[in-house]
C-alpha positions in Angstrom: -1.2 146.1 189.0 -2.1 147.5 192.4 -5.5 148.9 192.9 -5.7 152.6 193.7 -7.2 153.1 197.2 -10.4 155.2 197.1 -12.3 155.6 200.3 -15.9 156.7 200.8 -18.0 157.5 203.9 -21.6 156.9 203.1 -24.2 158.6 205.3 -27.6 156.8 205.1 -30.6 158.3 206.7 -34.4 158.0 206.2 -34.2 161.5 204.5 -36.4 164.5 204.5 -38.3 166.4 201.9 -37.7 169.7 203.8 -34.8 171.6 202.1 -33.6 173.5 205.2 -33.6 170.3 207.4 -31.6 168.5 204.7 -29.1 171.4 204.4 -28.6 171.6 208.2 -28.3 167.9 208.8 -26.0 167.4 205.9 -23.7 170.3 206.7 -23.5 169.3 210.4 -22.8 165.6 209.7 -20.3 166.3 206.8 -18.3 168.7 209.0 -18.1 166.1 211.8 -17.2 163.3 209.4 -14.7 165.4 207.5 -12.8 166.3 210.7 -12.6 162.6 211.7 -12.1 161.0 208.3 -10.3 163.6 206.1 -9.1 161.0 203.7 -12.6 159.8 202.8 -15.0 161.2 200.2 -18.4 161.8 201.8 -21.6 160.6 200.1 -25.2 160.5 201.1 -28.1 158.1 200.5 -31.7 158.0 201.7 -33.4 154.8 203.0 -36.9 156.1 202.4 -38.1 155.3 198.9 -41.1 157.7 199.5 -38.8 160.6 200.3 -36.6 159.8 197.3 -39.6 159.7 195.0 -41.0 162.9 196.4 -37.8 164.8 196.0 -37.5 163.6 192.4 -41.1 164.4 191.5 -41.6 167.7 193.3 -38.1 169.3 193.5 -36.3 167.5 190.6 -33.6 166.3 193.1 -32.1 162.9 192.5 -31.0 161.1 195.7 -29.6 157.6 195.7 -30.9 154.7 197.8 -28.3 152.9 199.8 -28.0 150.2 197.1 -27.7 152.8 194.3 -25.0 154.6 196.3 -23.0 151.4 196.8 -23.4 150.6 193.0 -22.2 154.1 192.1 -19.2 153.8 194.5 -18.3 150.5 193.0 -18.6 151.8 189.4 -16.4 154.8 190.4 -13.7 152.4 191.6 -13.9 152.9 195.4 -12.2 150.2 197.4 -13.3 151.0 200.9 -16.7 152.2 202.2 -17.8 153.1 205.7 -21.5 153.3 206.1 -23.1 155.3 208.9 -26.8 154.9 209.3 -28.5 157.9 210.8 -31.6 156.2 212.3 -32.2 157.1 215.9 -32.6 153.5 217.0 -32.1 150.0 215.5 -35.5 149.4 214.1 -36.8 148.0 210.8 -35.2 150.7 208.6 -31.8 150.2 210.3 -32.0 146.4 209.8 -32.9 146.8 206.1 -30.0 149.2 205.5 -27.7 146.8 207.3 -28.8 143.8 205.3 -28.3 145.7 202.0 -24.8 146.8 203.0 -23.7 143.4 204.3 -25.1 141.7 201.2 -23.3 144.1 198.9 -19.8 144.5 200.4 -17.0 142.2 199.3 -19.2 140.3 196.9 -19.2 143.4 194.7 -15.5 144.4 194.6 -14.9 146.4 197.8 -11.8 145.5 199.7 -13.4 146.7 202.9 -17.0 147.6 203.9 -17.7 148.7 207.4 -21.2 149.2 208.8 -21.2 151.5 211.9 -23.9 151.2 214.6 -26.9 153.5 214.5 -27.2 156.6 216.5 -28.9 155.5 219.6 -30.1 158.0 222.2 -30.8 156.7 225.7 -32.9 159.0 227.8 -33.1 158.1 231.5 -36.3 159.2 233.1 -35.8 160.7 236.5 -38.4 160.3 239.2 -39.4 163.4 241.0 -41.6 163.9 244.0 -43.6 167.1 244.1 -45.1 168.1 247.5 
């Protein structure tokens, strides 16, 4: 029997406890992803355990960690997952998310797991002379 292909695009960011910031970032990123990956279901996870706990405690909002999101996708029968970390640069949080995703992947039933590079912004400082 052939497996039914189910594809997910998992957005993983540090997260924020500010409702308006979450709404704006989520809407903006989902619109961009949906336009480029229309055949993928979009999911979100937070890398900050502190933010996850704060949202649950104060606002009653349940947000998955990256590992919980991968486990949920596996349980729901997804076969392909693209993970886009939303850290600004490749620091400790990025490396932790990357290790979790790479360690999970094929060992847990996904046919394909792709980990995209973080969002890196390079700002070039211009020298200026003022007379």
